[in-house]
C-alpha positions in Angstrom: 0.0 0.1 -0.2 1.3 3.2 -0.8 1.7 5.8 2.0 -0.1 8.7 -0.2 2.0 11.3 2.2 4.9 10.5 0.4 3.6 10.7 -2.6 4.4 14.3 -4.5 3.3 15.2 -8.2 5.9 17.8 -10.0 4.1 19.9 -12.5 5.1 20.7 -16.0 7.0 24.3 -16.3 4.0 26.2 -17.6 2.1 24.7 -15.2 1.0 25.2 -11.4 -0.5 22.9 -8.5 -4.2 23.9 -9.7 -3.5 22.1 -12.7 -6.4 19.9 -13.6 -3.6 16.7 -13.4 -2.6 18.1 -10.4 -6.2 18.2 -8.9 -7.3 15.2 -10.2 -4.1 13.4 -8.2 -5.0 15.2 -5.1 -8.7 13.8 -5.7 -7.1 10.0 -6.3 -4.9 9.9 -3.5 -6.2 12.3 -0.4 -2.4 13.7 1.1 -0.8 13.7 -1.9 1.7 16.9 -1.9 1.2 19.1 -5.0 3.1 21.8 -4.3 3.9 24.9 -6.9 7.5 24.8 -8.3 8.9 27.9 -10.0 12.4 29.4 -11.8 15.1 27.0 -13.4 15.3 23.4 -13.3 18.0 23.7 -10.6 15.6 26.1 -8.4 13.1 23.4 -8.9 15.3 20.6 -7.8 16.1 22.4 -4.8 12.9 23.1 -3.8 11.9 18.9 -3.9 15.0 18.1 -2.5 14.1 20.3 0.5 10.4 18.9 0.4 12.2 15.4 1.0 14.6 16.6 3.8 15.6 13.5 5.6 12.5 11.7 5.1 12.2 8.6 3.2 10.3 6.4 0.6 9.1 9.4 -1.6 7.1 8.3 -4.6 7.7 11.4 -7.4 4.9 11.6 -10.3 6.1 14.0 -12.6 4.6 15.5 -16.1 6.5 17.2 -18.6 9.8 18.9 -16.9 8.1 17.0 -13.6 8.9 13.8 -15.5 12.6 14.2 -16.1 13.3 15.1 -12.6 12.8 11.8 -11.4 15.5 10.1 -13.7 17.6 13.5 -13.4 17.3 13.3 -9.8 18.0 9.6 -9.7 21.7 10.4 -10.5 22.2 12.6 -7.4 19.8 10.6 -4.8 19.4 6.7 -4.6 16.1 5.8 -5.9 14.3 2.7 -6.7 12.3 2.1 -9.3 8.4 2.2 -8.7 7.5 2.6 -12.9 8.7 4.3 -15.4 7.1 7.7 -14.6 7.4 7.7 -10.7 10.2 7.0 -8.5 10.5 6.4 -4.5 13.2 8.2 -3.0 15.2 6.5 -0.3 18.2 7.5 1.9 
């Protein structure tokens, strides 16, 4: 069973947490985080890793640039695959 409090949706670069996808994910997975990300890829990466903090077992679901962040962050942070468009963060 997935802990929905450890799910995070990273929207695309021209979108935000009020998008249709973000609303749908929150409906499907109550407790899922759908924060707004702004600025460059590097700034978004910093925002995302600050949300992770020292907590483990995150699942990242992304759209557009958010989908690119999972595999990219996988080079910097240890990941275990969950499926091609979502990754789990583990320390």
